[in-house]
C-alpha positions in Angstrom: 7.6 248.1 1.4 11.0 246.0 0.9 13.6 246.8 4.1 16.9 247.8 3.0 19.5 245.0 3.0 22.8 246.9 3.2 26.2 245.4 2.1 27.8 243.5 4.9 31.1 242.1 5.6 30.9 238.6 4.3 30.4 237.1 0.7 26.9 236.0 -0.7 26.9 232.2 -1.9 24.6 232.4 -4.7 23.8 229.8 -7.1 24.2 231.8 -10.5 23.0 230.4 -14.1 24.7 231.8 -17.3 24.1 235.2 -18.0 25.1 238.8 -17.2 24.7 240.2 -13.8 25.4 243.7 -12.3 27.1 243.8 -9.1 26.2 246.7 -6.7 29.5 248.3 -6.0 27.9 251.3 -3.8 26.4 249.4 -1.3 23.2 251.1 -1.5 21.0 248.3 -3.3 18.0 247.1 -1.7 18.5 243.8 -3.9 22.2 243.1 -2.4 24.6 242.1 -4.0 23.2 243.3 -7.1 22.2 246.7 -8.4 19.0 247.9 -8.5 19.7 251.5 -9.7 20.4 253.0 -6.1 23.8 254.3 -7.2 22.2 257.0 -9.1 23.2 259.7 -6.4 26.4 258.6 -6.1 29.8 258.6 -8.4 29.9 254.7 -8.2 29.0 252.4 -10.9 27.9 248.9 -10.7 30.2 246.3 -12.5 29.2 243.9 -15.2 29.4 240.2 -13.8 29.1 237.8 -17.0 28.7 234.0 -15.5 29.5 231.2 -18.2 29.2 228.3 -16.2 26.1 227.5 -13.7 27.6 226.8 -10.2 27.6 228.5 -6.6 29.5 231.8 -6.7 30.9 233.7 -3.7 30.0 237.4 -4.5 31.6 240.1 -2.6 29.1 241.9 0.0 31.9 244.0 1.4 32.5 246.0 -1.8 36.3 246.1 -1.2 37.3 242.9 -3.2 40.4 243.5 -5.5 38.4 240.9 -7.6 35.3 242.9 -8.0 32.3 240.9 -7.8 33.9 237.8 -7.0 34.8 237.6 -3.2 38.6 237.5 -2.6 38.1 237.5 1.3 39.1 241.1 1.5 36.6 241.2 4.2 38.4 239.2 6.4 41.2 242.1 6.6 38.7 244.9 7.3 37.3 243.6 10.7 
């Protein structure tokens, strides 16, 4: 069984290829920072993240970024 990998207060640095990804906005996904459907028991929906260029992205881990899935360093103000 996969251990829960909860949302955390840093960004995830992830190399992404062009495509569509679904960012976990609720923090319950076992596949952080992406959605695995764990939001079903919440009123929070995942957010679409469309990547057009292959590179390393900073993906929000604290779920408070005003830029949605892309980290805007809000986590530095929280703690």
